[in-house]
N, C-alpha and C positions, 0 to 999 in steps of 0.2 A: 384382374384378379380381386380386387379391391372389392367390386361391385359382387361378385361370387362371394365371397367371405361376408360381406354384409348380407345378403339375402339368407345366406345360411343364418347366419345371428338372428336375423326378424323372424324366421321360421322356427326355431328353438324356442322363441320367446312368447312367438303368437299360436304356433302348431298349426297355422294353417297350411295346407297341403299346396294351395296356388302358388304360394312366396316360393317354393322349388321348380315351378316352370322355367325360369331365365337359367337356373345353374342346369336342368336339364336341358335345356336346348343348346347351351353353349357345350356341354360334352359330347352331345348328338352332333353338332355343326364341326368342332375339334376333332372328331374321330372320324368322321366324313372328310376334312380336309387332311390327317393324317395320313387313313388309308388310301385315297388319290394321290399324293406325294410318292408315297412308297412305289406305288403300283407305276406311274410315272418314271421313278428314277430305275425301277426292275427294267421298263421298255428299253429307256436309253443307256442303259447300262451293257446289255446283252451285247457280245463280241460282234466286230463289223466285218464282214465278209469283204463288201467292195463298198466305196464311197466315193460321191461324185460330187462336183459344183461348180456353177458358173457363178462367175463374180463380175455383177454390172457395178458399175460404177459406185452407187449409193444404194444399191439392192444385191440381192445374192438368192441362191438358189442351189439348195442340197440334197441328197437321196443319201441316205445310210443305208445299205443292204445289209440287213442283218445274218448270223448262220444260219437262224430257225427259218427261214424263207420270210422273214416279214420285213418292211421297210421303213422308215421315216422322211418323210418328206419334208423339207423345211424353207420356206419362203420368207426373207426378209428382208425388212426395208427402213432404213433407219432407225435399227435398235429394237425394232418389233419382230417379232417371229410368229410364223402362222406354221402350225406341225399339221399334216395327213397322216394318216398309217393306212398299211394297207400289207398286201403280199404279194411276192413274186416268185418266178422260177429261173432257175438261170442253165444254162446249156452252151458250153465253152465261152464263147465270147458274146454271146446272146442272152440279153435279159428281157424275159415278158413280165409285166406289171400287170396287175388285176385291173388297173384303171385308166382311162384317158382324160386327157383336161385336165392335168391337177394345174389349177390356178394359171390356166392358157400359157403355161410354161411347155410341159412335157404335153404333146400334140398326140402320139402316138402312144401305144404299150409296149412297142417293140422298141428296146435300146442296144446298140451294140459299140462293144470295146473293140476299137484300131487304134495299131501306132501309125503315127505322123513323123516325118522326118522334118525338123524346123533348122533350115542353113541358117549360119551366121559367116562372118566375113571369114572369120578363120576356121571355123567346124562346124558341124551340124550335131544336134540332139533328137534322140527319137522320144518323144512324149505320145501317152496313151491318152486320148480322147473317148466319149461316149456318144454316137450319134442318133439320133433320132431315124428310125429307119421304117418305112412303108412292109407291106406284105411280101413284096418282091425282092427287099433287101436293100432298097436304093434308099439314100438319106433324102430326106424331106429337107427340102429347098425352104430358107428363112426359121427353120428350125432352131431351137437352143442347142449349142452344142457345148456340153460339159467336159470339163479337164478331170481325168481319173486320179483323185488324192492316194486312196489307202486300197491296195489289192492284196487281199490275202488268200486268192483262191488256192494258189500253191500250196499253203500251209493249210489251209481247212479240208481240200481234198486228200491231201497226204496223209492226215489223221484219220480223217473216215476211212480211208482204204486198210487201213491197219485194223479196222475192228470188222 
């Protein structure tokens, strides 16, 4: 800010247009950063249909499937995140994404939500997991298995059926 005010002050006294160049560049870059920030926040703030996550010890991978047919893929490690964006289609429990080989974590473009029962000593609990499957519907061996964190499919599909 001090630099901007100083440049404007020099321009007023010397009347040389090139003295406004730093001010102009500052305004342009500031506007670009502001617009970029608004676009990113708009993408992240869309309602979630399904969110899945894999928790590795010091890293994690999540995919946030938005209600508009887009997704945000987040691969994080030690506090650093890398995001990828794409589109998907969902049919019942099968999700088909537009890309394969997302960061060597998602090996196929077909994912399937399945319920598995985990048996404990005194009770059992049903958990939903998301598996990577091949074209014939078989689970890929040694592929990352995601845990279903958020599932708004019933809520979303009921709302859309009313319209």
